[in-house]
VEXDREN-2710 file (C-alpha; in Angstrom, 1 decimal):
% VEXDREN-2710
k/r/px/py/pz
1/MET/0.0/0.0/0.0
2/ARG/2.8/2.4/0.8
3/ALA/4.4/1.7/-2.6
4/ILE/1.1/2.6/-4.3
5/ILE/0.8/5.9/-2.4
6/LEU/4.3/6.9/-3.2
7/LYS/3.7/6.1/-6.9
8/TYR/0.7/8.4/-7.1
9/LEU/2.4/11.1/-5.1
10/PHE/5.3/11.1/-7.6
11/LEU/2.8/11.4/-10.6
12/PHE/1.0/14.3/-8.8
13/CYS/4.3/16.1/-8.3
14/MET/5.2/15.6/-12.0
15/ILE/2.0/17.2/-13.4
16/PRO/3.2/20.9/-13.0
17/ALA/6.4/20.0/-14.8
18/LEU/4.5/18.6/-17.7
19/VAL/1.9/21.3/-17.9
20/SER/4.1/24.4/-17.3
21/PRO/5.9/24.4/-20.7
22/SER/2.5/24.3/-22.5
23/ILE/1.3/27.6/-20.9
24/ALA/4.6/29.4/-20.3
25/GLN/6.2/32.1/-22.4
26/VAL/8.9/31.2/-24.9
27/GLY/12.2/33.0/-24.7
28/ILE/14.9/32.8/-27.4
29/ASN/18.3/34.0/-26.1
30/THR/16.6/35.0/-22.8
31/THR/15.5/33.2/-19.6
32/SER/13.0/36.0/-18.7
33/PRO/10.6/36.4/-21.7
34/GLU/8.3/39.3/-21.5
35/GLY/5.7/38.1/-24.0
36/PHE/4.3/34.9/-25.5
37/LEU/7.4/34.9/-27.7
38/ASP/10.4/37.1/-26.8
39/VAL/13.4/37.1/-29.1
40/TYR/16.2/38.8/-27.3
41/ASN/19.2/40.4/-29.0
42/ASN/22.1/40.8/-26.5
43/PRO/23.2/44.5/-26.8
44/THR/26.8/43.7/-25.5
45/PRO/28.3/41.8/-28.5
46/THR/29.2/43.7/-31.6
47/GLU/27.4/41.2/-33.8
48/LYS/23.7/41.7/-34.2
49/TYR/21.2/39.2/-35.6
50/GLY/17.7/39.6/-37.1
51/LEU/14.7/37.4/-37.2
52/VAL/14.4/35.8/-40.7
53/LEU/10.8/35.5/-41.8
54/PRO/9.7/32.8/-44.3
55/ARG/10.6/34.0/-47.8
56/VAL/8.1/33.4/-50.5
57/SER/7.3/34.7/-54.0
58/LEU/3.8/36.1/-54.0
59/THR/2.1/36.8/-57.3
60/ALA/-0.8/39.0/-56.2
61/THR/-2.3/40.3/-52.9
62/ASN/-5.5/38.3/-53.4
63/VAL/-3.8/35.0/-54.1
64/MET/-2.9/32.9/-51.0
65/ALA/-0.4/30.6/-52.9
66/PRO/2.3/29.6/-52.6
67/VAL/1.8/29.7/-48.8
68/THR/0.0/26.7/-47.5
69/ASN/-1.2/25.4/-44.2
70/PRO/0.9/22.4/-42.9
71/LYS/-2.1/21.0/-41.0
72/THR/-3.5/17.9/-42.6
73/GLY/-6.9/18.5/-44.3
74/VAL/-6.8/22.3/-44.0
75/THR/-6.3/24.3/-47.1
76/ALA/-6.7/27.9/-45.8
77/ILE/-3.8/29.5/-43.9
78/PRO/-4.7/31.2/-40.6
79/ILE/-5.3/34.9/-40.4
80/GLY/-2.1/36.7/-39.3
81/THR/0.3/34.5/-41.3
82/THR/3.2/36.7/-42.0
83/VAL/5.9/36.3/-44.8
84/PHE/8.6/38.2/-46.6
85/ASN/7.7/38.5/-50.2
86/THR/10.6/38.5/-52.7
87/ASN/8.6/39.1/-55.9
88/VAL/7.5/42.2/-57.8
89/SER/4.4/42.0/-60.0
90/ALA/3.1/44.5/-62.5
91/THR/-0.1/43.0/-63.9
92/GLY/-2.0/46.2/-63.1
93/SER/-4.2/44.8/-60.4
94/ASN/-3.5/43.5/-56.9
95/ASP/0.3/43.9/-57.5
96/VAL/2.9/43.1/-54.9
97/THR/6.4/44.4/-54.2
98/VAL/9.3/43.3/-52.0
99/GLY/8.5/43.5/-48.3
100/ILE/6.6/42.0/-45.4
101/TYR/2.9/40.9/-45.9
102/SER/0.3/39.5/-43.5
103/TRP/-2.8/37.5/-44.5
104/ASP/-6.1/38.9/-43.3
105/GLY/-8.2/35.9/-44.5
106/THR/-8.9/37.2/-48.0
107/GLN/-5.7/39.1/-49.1
108/TRP/-2.1/39.9/-48.3
109/ILE/-1.8/43.2/-46.4
110/PRO/1.5/45.0/-46.8
111/GLN/3.2/45.9/-43.5
112/PHE/4.9/49.0/-44.9
113/ASN/3.9/52.3/-46.6
114/GLN/3.8/52.0/-50.3
115/GLU/5.0/55.4/-51.0
116/GLN/7.6/56.5/-53.5
117/SER/8.4/60.1/-54.4
118/GLU/10.8/62.1/-56.5
119/LEU/11.8/65.7/-55.8
120/PHE/12.9/68.1/-58.6
121/GLU/14.6/71.4/-57.7
122/SER/15.4/74.5/-59.7
123/ASN/18.7/76.4/-59.5
124/LEU/18.9/79.5/-57.3
125/TYR/18.9/83.2/-58.0
126/LEU/17.4/83.3/-61.5
127/LEU/16.6/86.6/-63.2
128/THR/13.5/86.9/-65.4
129/ARG/12.3/89.1/-68.3
130/PRO/9.1/89.1/-70.4
131/VAL/10.7/87.4/-73.4
132/PRO/11.7/84.6/-73.6
133/PRO/10.1/82.4/-70.9
134/LEU/12.6/81.2/-68.2
135/PRO/13.1/77.4/-68.2
136/LEU/13.2/76.1/-64.6
137/LEU/12.9/72.3/-64.8
138/THR/13.2/69.9/-67.7
139/ASN/13.1/66.1/-67.2
140/SER/12.4/64.3/-70.5
141/GLY/11.0/60.9/-70.0
142/ALA/12.1/60.9/-66.4
143/LEU/8.8/59.7/-64.9
144/SER/7.5/56.2/-65.6
145/TRP/5.7/53.4/-63.8
146/SER/4.3/50.0/-64.4
147/ASN/1.0/49.9/-62.6
148/ILE/-2.3/50.6/-64.2
149/MET/-4.2/53.7/-63.0
150/VAL/-2.0/54.7/-60.2
151/ILE/-2.6/57.9/-58.3
152/PHE/0.2/60.5/-57.9
153/MET/0.2/63.6/-55.7
154/THR/2.1/66.5/-57.1
155/SER/3.3/69.2/-54.7
156/PHE/4.3/72.5/-56.4
157/SER/6.2/75.2/-54.6
158/VAL/7.6/78.3/-56.3
159/ASN/8.7/81.8/-55.2
160/TYR/8.9/85.1/-57.1
161/GLY/10.1/88.6/-56.2
162/GLY/9.8/91.8/-58.3
163/GLY/12.8/93.7/-59.6
164/GLY/13.7/97.3/-59.1
165/ALA/10.8/99.8/-59.6
166/LYS/11.3/103.0/-61.5
167/VAL/12.2/106.0/-59.4
168/PRO/9.3/108.5/-59.6
169/ASN/9.8/111.7/-61.6
170/GLU/7.5/114.4/-60.4
171/GLY/5.2/116.3/-62.7
172/SER/6.7/115.7/-66.1
173/GLY/4.6/113.7/-68.4
174/SER/1.5/111.6/-68.3
175/SER/3.4/108.3/-68.4
176/GLU/5.5/109.2/-65.3
177/SER/4.7/109.2/-61.7
178/ASP/3.7/112.5/-60.1
179/GLY/4.3/111.4/-56.6
180/GLN/7.3/110.7/-54.4
181/LEU/6.8/106.9/-54.1
182/ASN/6.3/104.3/-56.8
183/ILE/4.7/101.1/-55.5
184/ALA/4.9/98.8/-58.5
185/ARG/3.4/95.3/-59.1
186/GLN/5.4/92.8/-61.2
187/SER/3.8/89.5/-62.2
188/GLY/4.1/86.4/-64.3
189/THR/3.0/82.8/-64.6
190/PHE/4.7/79.5/-63.7
191/THR/3.6/76.8/-66.1
192/LEU/4.1/73.1/-65.1
193/THR/3.6/70.5/-67.9
194/LEU/3.1/66.8/-67.1
195/GLY/2.7/64.9/-70.3
196/SER/-0.2/66.4/-72.1
197/ASP/-1.5/68.3/-69.1
198/THR/-0.6/71.9/-68.3
199/TYR/-1.0/73.7/-65.0
200/ASP/-0.7/77.5/-64.8
201/PHE/0.1/79.3/-61.5
202/PRO/-0.1/83.1/-61.7
203/VAL/2.1/85.0/-59.2
204/HIS/3.0/88.6/-58.3
205/SER/5.2/90.7/-56.1
206/TYR/5.5/94.4/-55.1
207/SER/8.6/96.7/-55.2
208/THR/9.0/100.3/-54.0
209/ALA/11.1/103.2/-55.2
210/TYR/11.2/106.7/-53.6
211/ASP/12.1/110.0/-55.2
212/PRO/15.8/110.6/-54.6
213/GLY/15.1/113.7/-52.6
214/ILE/13.3/111.7/-50.0
215/GLY/16.4/109.7/-49.0
216/ALA/14.4/106.6/-48.2
217/THR/15.2/102.9/-48.9
218/ASN/14.0/101.3/-52.1
219/TYR/12.8/97.7/-51.8
220/PHE/12.9/94.9/-54.4
221/ALA/13.0/91.1/-54.5
222/ILE/10.4/90.9/-51.8
223/TRP/9.6/87.4/-52.9
224/GLN/6.5/85.5/-52.0
225/GLN/6.1/81.7/-52.0
226/PHE/3.2/80.0/-53.7
227/ASN/2.2/76.4/-53.1
228/SER/-0.3/74.0/-54.7
229/THR/-1.1/70.3/-54.5
230/PHE/-3.1/68.3/-57.0
231/TYR/-3.7/64.7/-57.8
232/LYS/-3.3/62.9/-61.2
233/ASP/-4.0/59.4/-62.5
234/PHE/-1.5/57.8/-64.8
235/THR/-1.7/54.5/-66.7
236/GLU/0.5/51.4/-67.1
237/ASN/3.9/52.0/-68.8
238/GLU/3.1/55.6/-69.4
239/VAL/6.2/57.7/-69.8
240/ILE/5.7/61.3/-68.7
241/ASN/7.8/64.3/-69.8
242/MET/7.9/67.2/-67.2
243/THR/8.8/70.8/-67.7
244/MET/8.4/74.0/-65.7
245/ILE/8.9/77.5/-67.0
246/PHE/8.2/81.1/-65.8
247/ASP/6.7/83.7/-68.2
248/GLN/7.0/87.2/-66.8
249/ASP/4.4/89.8/-67.8
250/ASN/5.3/93.2/-69.3
251/ALA/6.4/95.5/-66.5
252/PRO/6.4/99.2/-67.6
253/GLU/6.7/100.5/-64.0
254/PHE/10.1/98.7/-63.6
255/VAL/13.6/99.6/-64.6
256/SER/14.1/98.9/-68.3
257/ASN/10.4/97.9/-68.4
258/GLY/11.4/94.7/-66.5
259/ASN/13.4/93.5/-69.4
260/GLY/17.0/94.1/-68.2
261/GLY/19.3/95.4/-65.5
262/THR/17.8/95.7/-62.0
263/GLY/14.3/95.7/-63.4
264/ARG/14.2/92.0/-64.0
265/GLY/12.2/89.8/-61.6
266/TYR/13.7/87.2/-59.3
267/VAL/12.8/83.5/-59.2
268/ALA/14.2/81.1/-56.6
269/TYR/16.0/84.1/-54.9
270/ASP/16.8/82.2/-51.6
271/ILE/15.2/78.8/-51.9
272/PRO/14.7/76.7/-55.1
273/CYS/11.4/76.1/-56.8
274/THR/10.3/72.5/-56.4
275/VAL/8.0/69.9/-57.9
276/GLU/7.6/66.7/-55.8
277/ILE/5.7/63.8/-57.3
278/THR/4.5/61.1/-54.8
279/TYR/2.9/57.7/-55.5
280/ILE/0.0/57.2/-53.1
281/GLY/-1.8/54.1/-54.4
282/GLU/-3.7/52.4/-57.1
283/GLN/-7.0/53.5/-58.6
END
């Protein structure tokens, strides 16, 4: 009888040892896991290691294959299955690119922002005149993509300042100023061309000039910044040519009628004019 009691007592004591591993946290490279699975990277050694996810070649976000469920008789993979995709597709629908994806039950969800952008900048300190237009950016065939009906956001930022205004000449002629201060407005239009589409952005700036007898400071190149954002759809394999120019209006109230010397306007006086094109998703 004593032997039987000792036998059952031993089995009772072994139960916690058998059950604990099934409900305990799992630690890799640590004896104190702080979650269901804790992969610890020791900060002391120089060598660092990463966690390597299963690498697969997906064909589309709505196709589960080639990932399968190892459980016998079950074809669907569980929600939350995560893999690293090594393939890039360009079929125009449900395309994938390289990166981490998780399965939500019906499709693969990318675990990263699918955002690509390109920034174009003009040179600094450019002087303008009414004729000819001033070229700012030219990128022939620089923009292309291989998705169908993708949406791009275009951010446009330009700045313009007027040149030197004519000094007033009191009381001598109908075409001349009869005051002691000339506040003159100089204007023009930035034109951005993307493929067959053209976008015009009219701008202006003010300059001042005092009669020499006043002894006051004349002001010019008081540049203003103008910003605009718009969205555009492009199609598969479409190659886009981009140009941007500035066309200054006639400026009779400026030195040399705005066509030379200090009367010319200023583009990108301190900071460049820019066009940034950003991919934000499929149509």
